[in-house]
C-alpha positions as CSV (number, residue, x, y, z in Angstrom):
1,M,68.8,79.5,126.7
2,E,66.5,76.9,125.1
3,I,65.7,77.1,121.4
4,Y,62.6,75.4,119.8
5,L,61.9,74.9,116.1
6,N,58.5,75.8,114.8
7,T,56.8,73.1,112.9
8,G,56.6,73.5,109.2
9,H,58.4,72.5,106.0
10,F,61.9,71.2,106.5
11,F,64.6,70.3,104.0
12,A,67.9,68.5,104.3
13,V,71.3,70.2,104.4
14,P,74.5,68.2,104.0
15,S,76.2,68.1,107.4
16,A,79.5,69.0,105.7
17,V,78.1,72.5,105.1
18,A,77.8,73.2,108.9
19,E,80.9,71.2,109.9
20,H,83.4,72.6,107.4
21,F,82.2,75.4,105.2
22,L,80.4,78.0,107.4
23,K,83.6,79.9,107.8
24,L,84.7,79.5,104.2
25,A,81.5,80.2,102.4
26,S,80.3,83.8,101.8
27,G,76.9,85.0,102.7
28,D,75.7,84.9,99.1
29,Q,77.0,81.4,98.7
30,L,75.1,80.2,101.7
31,K,71.9,82.0,100.6
32,V,72.0,80.4,97.1
33,L,72.7,76.9,98.6
34,L,69.8,77.1,101.1
35,Y,67.4,78.3,98.4
36,V,68.4,75.5,96.0
37,L,68.1,72.9,98.7
38,C,64.8,74.2,99.9
39,H,63.3,73.8,96.4
40,A,64.2,70.2,95.8
41,D,63.0,68.7,92.5
42,A,62.2,72.2,91.2
43,V,63.5,73.7,88.0
44,L,65.2,77.1,88.9
45,T,66.7,79.8,86.8
46,A,69.6,82.0,87.7
47,E,67.3,85.1,87.6
48,Q,64.8,83.4,89.9
49,I,67.5,82.4,92.4
50,A,69.0,85.9,92.3
51,A,65.7,87.6,92.9
52,Q,64.7,85.4,95.8
53,C,68.1,85.6,97.5
54,G,68.7,89.3,96.8
55,V,72.0,88.7,95.0
56,Q,73.2,89.4,91.5
57,P,72.9,86.6,88.8
58,S,76.7,86.5,88.6
59,A,76.8,85.7,92.4
60,V,74.5,82.8,91.7
61,E,77.0,81.4,89.2
62,E,79.9,81.9,91.5
63,A,78.0,80.3,94.4
64,L,77.1,77.2,92.4
65,A,80.7,76.9,91.2
66,F,81.9,77.1,94.8
67,W,79.5,74.4,96.1
68,Q,80.4,72.2,93.2
69,S,84.2,72.6,93.8
70,V,83.8,71.4,97.4
71,N,81.6,68.4,96.3
72,I,78.4,69.6,97.9
73,I,76.7,69.7,94.5
74,R,77.8,68.2,91.2
75,G,77.2,68.9,87.5
76,S,74.5,67.1,85.5
77,A,74.4,67.0,81.8
78,E,70.8,66.1,81.9
79,A,69.6,69.5,83.1
80,A,68.6,72.1,80.6
81,P,71.2,74.9,80.1
82,A,69.0,77.6,81.6
83,E,67.9,75.5,84.6
84,V,69.1,74.2,88.0
85,R,67.6,70.9,88.8
86,T,67.7,69.7,92.4
87,A,67.3,66.2,93.9
88,A,64.2,65.2,95.8
89,P,64.4,65.0,99.6
90,S,64.0,61.2,99.4
91,Q,67.3,61.1,97.4
92,A,69.3,62.4,100.3
93,A,72.3,60.4,99.3
94,E,72.5,62.2,96.0
95,P,74.1,65.7,95.8
96,V,72.2,68.6,94.3
97,R,72.6,68.6,90.6
98,V,73.4,71.7,88.5
99,P,74.0,72.2,84.7
100,E,77.5,71.9,83.3
101,T,77.1,74.6,80.6
102,A,75.0,77.7,80.2
103,A,74.8,80.9,78.1
104,G,73.8,84.5,78.6
105,N,72.2,85.0,82.0
106,E,71.8,81.3,82.5
107,V,73.5,79.5,85.4
108,S,76.9,78.3,84.4
109,V,79.4,76.2,86.2
110,R,81.9,76.0,83.4
111,A,85.4,74.9,84.2
112,A,86.9,78.3,84.3
113,V,90.4,78.7,85.8
114,Q,90.1,79.8,89.4
115,A,91.9,83.0,90.2
116,T,92.5,82.1,93.8
117,S,92.3,79.1,96.2
118,A,89.2,80.6,98.0
119,S,86.8,78.2,96.2
120,W,89.2,75.3,96.4
121,A,88.3,74.3,100.0
122,L,90.0,71.4,101.6
123,R,89.5,69.9,105.1
124,P,92.5,69.9,107.4
125,S,92.3,66.1,107.3
126,E,92.5,66.2,103.5
127,I,95.6,68.4,103.6
128,A,97.2,66.1,106.2
129,A,96.5,63.1,103.9
130,R,98.2,64.9,101.0
131,K,101.2,65.5,103.3
132,E,101.4,61.8,104.3
133,Q,100.9,60.5,100.7
134,N,103.3,62.8,98.9
135,K,106.8,63.3,100.3
136,A,107.5,66.3,98.0
137,V,104.4,68.1,99.4
138,A,105.5,67.3,103.0
139,E,108.9,68.8,102.2
140,M,107.3,71.8,100.6
141,F,105.2,72.5,103.7
142,A,108.2,72.0,106.0
143,A,110.5,74.3,104.1
144,A,107.9,77.0,103.9
145,E,107.4,76.9,107.7
146,Q,111.1,77.0,108.2
147,L,111.5,80.1,106.0
148,A,108.4,81.8,107.5
149,G,109.7,81.0,111.0
150,R,106.3,79.7,112.2
151,P,103.7,77.0,111.5
152,L,101.6,77.8,108.5
153,N,97.9,78.2,109.0
154,H,95.2,76.3,107.1
155,T,94.7,79.0,104.5
156,E,98.4,79.1,103.7
157,L,98.8,75.4,103.5
158,Q,95.7,75.2,101.2
159,S,97.1,77.9,99.0
160,L,100.5,76.2,98.5
161,L,98.7,72.9,97.7
162,W,96.4,74.8,95.3
163,M,99.4,76.2,93.4
164,H,100.8,72.6,93.1
165,E,97.7,70.5,92.4
166,Y,95.4,73.0,90.7
167,L,97.8,75.2,88.7
168,G,100.3,72.4,88.1
169,L,103.4,74.0,89.6
170,Q,105.9,71.5,90.9
171,P,106.7,71.7,94.6
172,D,110.1,73.2,94.0
173,L,108.6,76.1,92.0
174,V,106.1,76.7,94.7
175,M,108.9,76.8,97.3
176,M,110.9,79.2,95.1
177,L,107.9,81.5,95.0
178,A,107.3,81.2,98.7
179,A,110.9,82.0,99.5
180,Y,110.9,85.1,97.2
181,C,107.7,86.4,98.9
182,I,109.1,85.8,102.4
183,E,112.3,87.5,101.5
184,I,110.6,90.7,100.3
185,G,108.1,90.6,103.2
186,C,105.0,89.8,101.1
187,F,104.3,86.2,102.2
188,Q,100.6,86.7,101.6
189,V,98.3,84.2,100.0
190,R,96.7,86.4,97.4
191,Y,99.9,88.0,96.4
192,M,101.6,84.6,95.9
193,E,98.7,83.2,94.0
194,K,98.6,86.1,91.6
195,I,102.2,85.4,90.7
196,A,101.6,81.6,90.5
197,L,98.7,82.2,88.2
198,E,100.8,84.4,85.9
199,W,103.5,81.6,85.8
200,Q,100.9,79.1,84.8
201,E,99.5,81.3,82.1
202,R,102.9,82.2,80.7
203,G,104.2,78.7,80.8
204,I,106.8,79.3,83.5
205,L,107.0,75.7,84.7
206,T,110.7,74.9,85.0
207,H,113.2,75.8,87.7
208,E,115.3,77.9,85.2
209,A,112.3,79.9,83.9
210,A,111.1,80.6,87.4
211,Q,114.5,81.8,88.5
212,Q,114.7,84.1,85.6
213,D,111.3,85.6,86.4
214,I,112.2,86.0,90.0
215,Q,115.3,87.9,89.0
216,R,113.2,90.1,86.7
217,M,110.8,90.9,89.6
218,E,113.7,91.6,91.9
219,T,115.2,94.0,89.4
220,A,111.9,95.8,88.8
221,R,111.3,96.0,92.6
222,S,114.8,97.4,93.2
223,F,114.4,99.9,90.4
224,T,111.0,101.1,91.6
225,G,112.4,101.5,95.1
226,R,115.3,103.7,93.8
227,V,112.9,105.8,91.8
228,M,110.6,106.3,94.8
229,R,113.6,107.5,96.8
230,I,114.6,109.9,94.0
231,F,111.1,111.3,93.9
232,E,110.8,111.3,97.7
233,M,107.6,109.3,97.4
234,S,106.2,108.0,100.7
235,R,103.5,105.8,99.0
236,R,103.7,103.1,96.4
237,P,103.3,104.3,92.8
238,T,99.8,104.2,91.3
239,P,99.3,101.8,88.4
240,K,99.7,104.7,85.9
241,Q,102.9,105.9,87.6
242,Q,104.2,102.3,87.8
243,A,103.7,102.0,84.0
244,Y,106.0,104.9,83.4
245,I,108.6,103.4,85.8
246,D,108.4,100.0,84.1
247,G,108.9,101.7,80.7
248,W,112.0,103.5,81.9
249,L,113.4,100.2,83.2
250,Q,112.7,98.6,79.8
251,K,114.5,101.4,78.0
252,N,117.5,101.2,80.3
253,F,117.2,104.8,81.7
254,S,119.7,105.0,84.6
255,P,118.5,106.3,88.0
256,E,121.0,109.1,87.5
257,M,119.3,110.2,84.3
258,I,115.9,110.0,86.0
259,R,117.2,112.1,88.9
260,L,118.4,114.8,86.5
261,A,115.1,114.8,84.6
262,Y,113.3,114.9,87.9
263,E,115.3,117.9,89.1
264,K,114.5,119.8,85.8
265,T,110.8,119.1,86.3
266,R,110.9,120.4,89.9
267,D,112.6,123.6,88.7
268,A,109.8,124.3,86.2
269,A,106.4,125.8,86.5
270,D,104.8,125.2,89.9
271,D,107.5,122.7,91.2
272,K,105.0,119.8,90.8
273,L,106.2,116.3,90.0
274,S,104.7,115.4,86.7
275,F,105.3,111.9,85.3
276,P,104.3,112.8,81.8
277,Y,106.5,115.8,81.7
278,L,109.5,113.9,83.2
279,D,108.9,111.1,80.7
280,S,108.9,113.6,77.8
281,I,112.4,114.8,78.9
282,L,113.8,111.2,79.0
283,Q,112.3,110.4,75.6
284,R,113.8,113.5,74.0
285,W,117.2,112.6,75.4
286,A,116.8,109.1,74.1
287,A,115.8,110.3,70.7
288,A,118.9,112.6,70.6
289,G,121.2,109.7,71.6
290,I,121.9,111.2,75.0
291,Q,122.5,108.4,77.5
292,T,124.6,109.9,80.3
293,V,124.3,112.7,82.8
294,E,127.4,114.4,81.4
295,A,125.9,114.3,77.8
296,A,122.6,115.7,79.1
297,E,124.3,118.5,81.0
298,Q,126.4,119.4,77.9
299,D,123.3,119.4,75.8
300,E,121.6,121.8,78.2
301,A,124.7,124.0,78.3
302,A,124.8,124.2,74.5
303,F,121.1,125.0,74.5
304,Q,121.4,127.8,77.0
305,A,124.4,129.2,75.0
306,A,122.5,129.2,71.8
307,K,119.5,130.7,73.5
308,Q,121.7,133.6,74.8
309,K,123.1,134.3,71.3
310,R,119.6,134.5,69.8
311,R,118.4,137.2,72.2
312,P,117.8,140.5,70.3
313,A,120.2,143.3,71.0
314,A,118.9,146.3,73.0
315,G,116.6,148.5,70.9
316,Q,115.9,145.8,68.3
317,G,112.4,145.1,69.7
318,G,111.0,141.9,68.5
319,K,113.6,141.5,65.7
320,G,115.7,138.4,65.9
321,K,113.2,136.5,68.0
322,T,113.5,132.8,67.5
323,S,111.8,129.7,68.6
324,R,112.3,128.8,72.3
325,R,113.2,125.2,71.2
326,T,116.1,123.8,69.2
327,Q,116.4,120.5,67.6
328,I,118.4,119.0,70.5
329,S,116.7,120.9,73.3
330,S,116.0,118.7,76.2
331,I,113.2,120.9,77.6
332,D,110.4,122.7,75.7
333,P,109.1,125.4,78.1
334,D,106.0,125.9,76.0
335,E,104.9,122.3,76.8
336,I,105.4,122.5,80.5
337,E,101.9,123.6,81.5
338,K,100.2,121.2,79.1
339,L,102.1,118.2,80.3
340,I,101.7,119.0,84.0
341,G,98.1,119.5,83.5
342,A,97.8,116.1,81.9
343,Y,99.1,114.4,85.0
């Protein structure tokens, strides 16, 4: 099949875009770049670019930040804050210029922390050069491939390098994180980068601090798994459910205590698992100083015995009727429906 170009207006596109970034760039990012390149020497606003490209103004900002991060365009302090200035076609050697700061709906390429390595694109040759120039990086790649049991792909290599060079984590910390993720079966770029970003934000930058945080994650993961088995859950907890589970771990509720509370909720009302109701039982036990299954069962036995004594004798009608709840009662039947309904 032969393809012919119609005559008309042409504009230059850096060859690196076609050679290296067609797979990496999103559709919106390519639209924005082509529109900016097509309007060389024009002064463009984010609103104008968004309208002409059929994207949101926020997508324009993200696109410009991406092309700047891969050196297709660069910032220019000379441009007005609300404008994008492009180079003329005769200045082919000069990259497209964009403003460094902006406000409101204006185009902004501020140096915000990247949440992932997606916009931190490197050529395979650049990654190979890092490997040759830095022995620690080469050892990091080799160890990760050995743990994974296979060669790492370009995205994975770039991610490990992003954690080291962009977030500032030392290669041994990146390796610790990779080893942990491989061990739990979550050797996935976005999952690892989320943890790495948290380490950078929380100042976890030493071997000892990283080891402590990995132990914390292992404990939380193990605890969540035990709770899921107790509750016979086939799916991972929702964020709201996980918040309850994390709270129980922080307050040192044992799995045995959680199991007992779970059994009491399943015996009540419509046999529906209710995290709020289950949590209320655990919190009442904690407030009463009840920390073991034996103490909880003794408390329940005492409550039932007191309840039996308070029952009115035959023929007394409503006389002698007392509250259904005592000070140390572990379950308040009057709250069951309300708590289950809140879940």
